[in-house]
N, C-alpha and C positions, 0 to 999 in steps of 0.2 A: 523439592529438588530432585534433578536428574530426568524430567519428563522427556528430554529430547537429549540426551548424553551423548556426548561424542558426533551429534550430527550436525553437517556443515550448511549453514543457512545463509544464503544471501539475501539481504535487505535493501532495494533501491529506496533512495530518499532517505537514508537511515542517520542523519546527521541531526534533525531537529523533529519536534512533535510527536506524531504516532511513530514515525520511523524510528526516532531515537528511543522511545519508551520500549518499541517491540525489540530493539536490537538488545537492550540492556535485559530485559524480560528472558528471551531467549537465551541469554549467555548466562543469567543465573541457573537457567535450567540445564545448564550443560551442554549447551550447544555451543560450536566453533562458529562465531557471526563474523560475516564478512559486511561490513559495511561500505555500501557503496553509494556516492554522491557526486555533486559537481561542486559541491561547498568543501572545499579541501579541509580549511581551518576548522570548521565545526566537525566535520567527519573525523578528523583525527584527534579531536577534542574527545568526541565520544568514545573512540575506541579507548585512549587513555584512562578514562573514568571506569571502563569495564575493566580493564587490565589491571588498574589500580587495585581492586577488590579481590584479585586473584582468577580472574574469569578470561575467557578466550575471546579475543577479536582480533580484526586486522582491517585496512582501511584500504580501497581503491577507488583512485578518480575513475567515473564513469558516467557519461552522458547517456540516458535512455533513449536518446534519440538518433543516435550514433551507433549503427549497427557494428561496425568494426571494433569499436571499443568494448560494445558488450562480447562480442565474439572473443575479444583478447583475454579479457577478465576472466569469464567462464572457463576457459581454456588454461590460463594461470592458477586459478583455484582448484581445478581437477588435478593439474598436475604436482601441485603441494601437498593437497590432501587424499587424493585418489578417490574421491567421491563425492557430488554433490545431493543432498538429502530433501533441501528445503528451499524455495523462492518463495520471497514475498514481495510482490509487486505493488509498492507502495507509493513510489514517487509520481506527484501530480500537482498540476497547477488550477487555479479559478479562471483564468484569463480576463480580458479587458471588461470593464463595465459598461455594456452597451447591450440595446434590443437587438434583435436578430438582425432585421432591416439595416443597422447601421455596421454590421460586423464585416470586415474586410475579409479576404482570401487568408492574408497572412496571420490574422488574427485567429482563424478557423484551423488553421495549419499548426501553429502554436499549440493550442490546446490539444488537438487531436493528436498531435505528434507525441507529447509527453503522456497524455492521459489513457491513450487506447493504442498506437503504435509501440509506444515504450513497452506495453504488457506483452504485445506481438513479439517483438524484437528479443524479449529476456526469456518469454517461455520458448521462442525458437531456438535459443542457443544453449539454455538449461537442459531441455529434454534429453537431447542425446546423451548428456552424460547422467542424468538420472537413470536413463534406459540402463547404460553401463553399471549405474549402482546398485540396479535390482529392484528401482521404484524410487517414491519421494513423494512429496506434498507440495503445490503451488497453493499460495493462498493470495488472491487479487483482491486489493482493496478499492471496492465500489464507493457508493455513495447511497443513502435512501433516495438520493436525486436520480439514480440507475433504476429505480422502482417506479416513480412518480415524476410527474411534471410540477413546478412550482414556479414561483416568482421570489422567493426569500434570498435566492444567492444569484447576483448578477456576474455574466449574462446567461439566463436561463438556458438558451439552446445550445450553446457551445459545451458547457459544464454537463449538462443533462445529457446531450448526445454521448459524450466521451465515455460516462459511468455506465449509461445504457449499453454502448458497446463492450464496456467490461465485463458486464452481468452475462450477457449472450455470450461471449468470448468463454468466458468461464464453464457454461455447461457444454457448448460443443467442445472444448478440449477435454472435459470430464468423460466423455463419451469416447473422444478419439484414443485417449492413452490409458483408459481403464485396464485394458490388457497389458499393458505395460506395469501394471502395479503404480500408476502416477494419480493420485488423488488432485483433484481442482476444485476449488470452493473458493465463493466470494464473501467479503465480509461489507455490509453496508452501514457504515457508520451514521449517525445523525450529527447533531452540532456537538462538535469536542472543541473545548479552548487549546487552540494551539496558535502559533505564530501566524499561520494562514487565515483561521476565523478572525484573530485581532486585527490583522491587516484589511481584510473584507471591511470589516466595522469601521474603521478609520477612516477608510477612503467613501464609505458609505455618503450618498448626498444628503441624507437624514440627521447625520451626525452619528458618532458610537453610541451615547446613551439612548437615543431614541431607537438606533437598529437594535442593540441588545434586548431592549426592552420587548419589542416587537417580536423578535425570534423566539424568546422564551416563552412568549404569551402562547406559542404553538408546542411547547413541549410540554406533556403532562406531568412528567416528574418535577417541572418547575426549575430545573438546573441545566447548566453545559457537562457533557462527559469529559472525563479526563483521559487523554492518549492512552493511560494503563488500561483503562475499561476495555478497549479494543484491542490492546497488546494480548490480553488474556485469551481473547478470542482467537486472535493470530497463534497463541501457544497452543490450544487445544487442537484446533486445525491441521497445525503441524506436526501434534504428537500420535501415537498411536490409540490414544482415546478415542480419537475419529476415525479409525480403521474402516469403518462401514460408511463413510459418509463422503460423499463426491457430486459434483454439480448442486451441490447445495449454496443456500444464501443465508447468511449469519446476519442478523438484523441487531444493531446495539445502537438503539438511538432515543433511548429515554421515552418511549412509547409514541413517537411522532407519526409511524405510519399505523398504527393502531385507530387513529382518529378516522 
């Protein structure tokens, strides 16, 4: 308990899946959690669940593709609390299930705007307040597909390109802001049982049962991870326990990248 006591943590895409698990865990460890999302009803439900057990949380509507919204929310959070200490760039989408030669510019923009540009926008507007706060920790949620290519998740080009961008952005920002005592690290989850994965399986042309059987055949531990498995990684990187870590990649994938 209390591993990030009284620290203000903004979590994008915080209403479901990995984002929700992260918000819940950070609040349980003493954080003042700011849940941001475009799914307002689910976001408010997440906040109410956290507050019902006596922990701190608040909700803001924020689209990570709209810079003015991000600027406004960061300013409001800083004005309310006087500091911003943690940013978890979690919001992401998989995109249209098409091969590269069939992807439209609009489909490219949709995925890159959320998965990569959103990380840029949120970092851009949180960093000045972290500097005023005397430092902070940014945790970017990339993917194992930010490290390697693959045909497991459609469309390979779009999702992999976006998550690869997040991986390198993390390293560059880690170097840029080290002097300001802001650490920037990335987490690379493997297959987690989340609403996103459930949707990918449901929409798969091979059918959900065949899809999940095929995916799990590539996971040495033989089962999907859970959002809480990655949330604990976020907590570690957000806390002082990782005070000598920046620009690093934390892989939580059931052994996928070890093959």
